[in-house]
C-alpha positions, -999 to +999 in steps of 0.1 A: +400-260-219+425-289-214+465-291-198+479-295-232+457-269-246+467-243-222+506-256-221+503-248-262+487-213-249+515-206-227+533-168-235+570-167-240+570-135-214+575-127-179+546-133-150+534-155-129+520-190-134+491-209-109+486-245-109+449-257-094+433-287-089+402-301-098+382-284-075+398-248-083+417-251-054+456-230-057+484-258-055+512-236-065+520-199-076+557-195-094+571-167-111+591-170-149+608-151-173+592-172-195+557-187-188+558-207-218+595-228-210+590-228-170+551-243-173+562-268-200+595-280-178+571-294-147+554-316-178+585-330-190+599-362-172+628-355-149+650-368-122+656-332-109+622-324-097+615-326-060+594-352-044+570-323-035+563-313-068+564-347-083+534-354-057+520-320-075+521-328-108+493-356-109+473-333-092+473-304-115+434-298-132+444-261-148+466-233-150+462-199-150+488-171-153+494-135-153+516-117-176+544-089-167+567-071-184+595-076-162+601-104-135+601-074-110+567-072-112+562-108-115+581-114-080+557-088-063+529-107-079+538-141-067+543-133-032+511-110-029+496-143-047+511-170-019+500-147+006+466-153-005+459-181-012+487-204+008+490-228-016+500-266-005+530-271-024+548-237-016+563-249+015+595-228+010+581-197+009+554-202+034+576-215+063+609-202+055+625-174+078+658-166+054+637-155+024+642-115+022+615-090+029+607-055+022+604-033+052+590+004+057+601+017+087+562+030+099+576+043+132+596+068+121+586+106+108+599+101+073+596+064+069+625+046+050+617+016+025+643-015+022+653-055+021+655-071+054+656-104+067+630-117+095+605-100+110+606-085+144+584-066+168+597-030+160+562-012+147+578-013+109+555-031+079+566-063+067+557-073+029+569-112+010+589-129+019+601-128-019+623-158-035+645-139-053+662-109-031+684-097-061+652-093-079+637-075-051+666-051-042+662-043-081+623-039-076+636-015-045+656+006-066+625+012-088+602+023-063+624+045-053+631+058-085+594+062-091+586+075-054+616+089-038+619+087-002+650+088+022+675+063+034+696+075+058+696+059+092+691+098+107+678+128+092+712+152+082+710+192+084+710+191+050+703+174+017+729+148+001+734+137-026+707+114-035+683+151-035+702+163-066+700+129-082+664+129-075+661+098-054+649+117-022+618+136-013+647+157+012+625+159+040+656+171+061+658+203+041+617+208+043+612+199+004+583+172+019+560+177+048+553+148+070+517+150+055+531+145+019+552+119+029+529+099+042+507+104+013+539+088-005+546+059+015+507+051+011+513+049-026+544+023-020+524+005-003+493+003-029+528-005-055+541-034-035+503-051-031+506-049-067+474-029-067+483-007-095+452-001-109+441+016-079+471+036-076+472+048-111+439+062-106+446+082-072+476+097-088+454+104-117+431+123-098+455+143-078+474+149-107+441+169-121+431+188-085+470+200-087+463+214-124+427+228-109+446+246-083+475+255-109+499+240-091+516+233-120+552+217-114+535+193-088+513+182-113+542+177-137+557+156-112+526+136-108+522+132-141+557+114-148+552+089-119+519+078-142+540+077-174+570+059-151+537+029-138+524+023-169+552+021-191+587+024-175+578-004-148+556-022-167+568-017-199+542-019-226+517-044-217+507-070-245+478-091-240+485-112-273+470-135-294+465-163-269+455-137-241+428-122-262+416-161-270+412-167-235+388-136-230+365-143-262+367-180-245+355-166-209+333-141-228+314-166-248+328-145-282+320-158-313+357-149-324+387-126-311+379-093-305+406-074-332+399-041-320+389-031-283+380+002-269+379+008-233+362+038-214+368+053-183+357+088-158+379+109-141+358+131-119+370+155-089+342+164-067+322+171-098+347+196-111+372+190-142+357+159-152+367+144-182+357+108-198+389+092-216+389+062-242+422+039-251+417+016-279+433-017-283+443-034-317+453-067-316+460-073-274+486-038-282+479-001-272+472+019-301+478+055-295+464+071-322+435+063-318+430+076-280+403+103-269+398+131-244+361+142-237+355+171-213+323+170-198+301+193-210+264+184-201+269+170-166+271+196-133+278+177-102+291+141-095+273+118-118+290+090-132+261+077-152+251+103-165+291+110-177+295+077-190+264+079-212+278+116-227+310+101-235+304+071-253+272+086-267+299+116-279+318+087-294+292+067-315+268+089-323+291+121-326+324+135-352+343+102-343+315+081-351+329+081-387+362+087-381+367+058-362+369+022-371+339+004-350+354-017-321+346-058-318+344-052-279+333-023-254+347-024-220+335-003-193+353+008-161+329+007-134+303-023-123+266-029-134+250+006-131+281+020-153+277-010-179+240-003-181+245+034-185+268+029-213+253-002-231+217+022-238+234+046-254+259+025-276+226+004-286+210+035-295+240+043-320+229+016-335+255-010-321+234-040-318+258-067-321+289-054-302+300-070-269+298-047-242+317-052-201+320-036-176+355-037-152+348-033-115+369-010-099+404-025-090+398-052-117+377-077-091+349-082-117+335-084-146+306-074-154+282-085-191+246-080-197+234-114-201+247-126-170+231-120-134+262-125-116+295-110-126+326-134-135+358-131-108+389-123-121 
């Protein structure tokens, strides 16, 4: 797909855009409140462009983007991608010492999370820099609402108003042990690093483990965190027509998949294992078609067998005639999970429905007809 076609498909959503040269090397990473408007602006003649950007434009041969629901999420993505790729034309962010950072005071028993400027040799963890100080402060507020952490310079003798507001876990009153608080900091780090798939999966396992121990109040708190991460923070994501079209192109599908079903296994040490199916229609979640499957046939920890069971129950059991046939099936896992599920799905008579596997932390797509995975 050439640049002109890509520009036509750019969505009117917040997100991160990535310019690449003819060899696939990342030239520049940026964020935008509207990817469509921002990306197109680079290719409109303007005297406002800096010499650096003007020199970059002729080298652009490809454009990628990641859509988000908010600029806050886009800000975190942008910084992580710049750190990963070190693009030549992001010199401002790479070299500047004035942009704000996220600082976590790891040398303290109960670390704080804050916005800072300049790195110091103080044992703290620093993330960034970030291009927008106001958005960064908003991001830290979002993190605090979900995970709660202390902000006081020294621990008071009793809890303050932030405990009542649900913004602090009140370690000063012993409401959070060092171990529990340290686990929370690890979750915050995953959030900042953009590893939300890994984070949500870990929290889901934690919730099920707490429920199994009949610690229902704590399990409910974790459930609320998962819901906040899935909806309140990132919003109701939509792949959109353009995204579905690109997915079809990458997978070599003859037509855009209007209906998608995705399967996952949650397995806590082989106990209380269950499977889930989520459904998308035209790129949007179709929650009325979501299903949970309590594992009945498998004892012990065997993810492949569990995956076989849940897809068999979906496509050979009572749901077969109750739900419409999907245009694409997604399996959470690598080659082994994909092969296990595909055997059952094909045995159910779905010979022509494409099936793919997405490896953990969403790094690769596996297909049945390719030896090597597709890097995301």
